[in-house]
N, C-alpha and C positions, 0 to 999 in steps of 0.2 A: 424726228425729229419737231420741232417746235419754232414756231417764227413768232416773232418781236414786235411791237414798235418802239418807238424812241423817240423821243421829242427834244431836240438838238437846243444847247445853248446857243446864244450869238455870238456871230465871233470864232465861229472853229473852222481850222482846217480843217475843213473832209478827206484830203486825201494822209492829214496824222490818224487821222479819226481810221482811216480805212486800214490805216497800216495794222493800227492797234488789233483791229477785229484780227487784221489778218494771223498774228502772232498770237492771237485766242484761239483761232479755229472756229470764225465767227463768219458763217457769209452773207456778204452784204446783199440785198436781196433790192431794194429800192428808194430812193429821198424825191420825198412829197416836198420841192423849194416852197413852197406857200404854204406852207404850214409849220415846216423844218422836221419834218417828223423822216424819219427813215424806218424800213424794214430790215429788220435782221431776219437767219436763220444761226437755231445751234443744237446740238446733241444735248444738250450740258443746259441747266438753268444760268439765264442770268438775269446779275442781282443790279440795282438803281450803285452801289459799291462800288462796283467794277469797272463805272463809268463816269465817276461823280466829274473826270477833269473835262468830259463832250457834253456828260444829257440832263438832261432839268427833270427826266421819269423813264422810264420802263416800265413795260408790260405786255405779258404774253397775249396777243392775241386771240378773242373769244366768235366766238359764232355766233353769239348776240345782235349782235349790232341792226336794227330795224333802223326805220325811217316814215 
């Protein structure tokens, strides 16, 4: 399973987005409201084209985050 982080567009209906994810068999893991980011899990590769209506960008989570 791969984890993805997606930046949501403004004024997105989160429930509609969750229904769309469920149809595509993508698991909604978390929503970071203050930065408008959601965490998703999927067996298949997710691309930005799959969610143009809902997301500004989608990227696979990487373990290279440093502070």
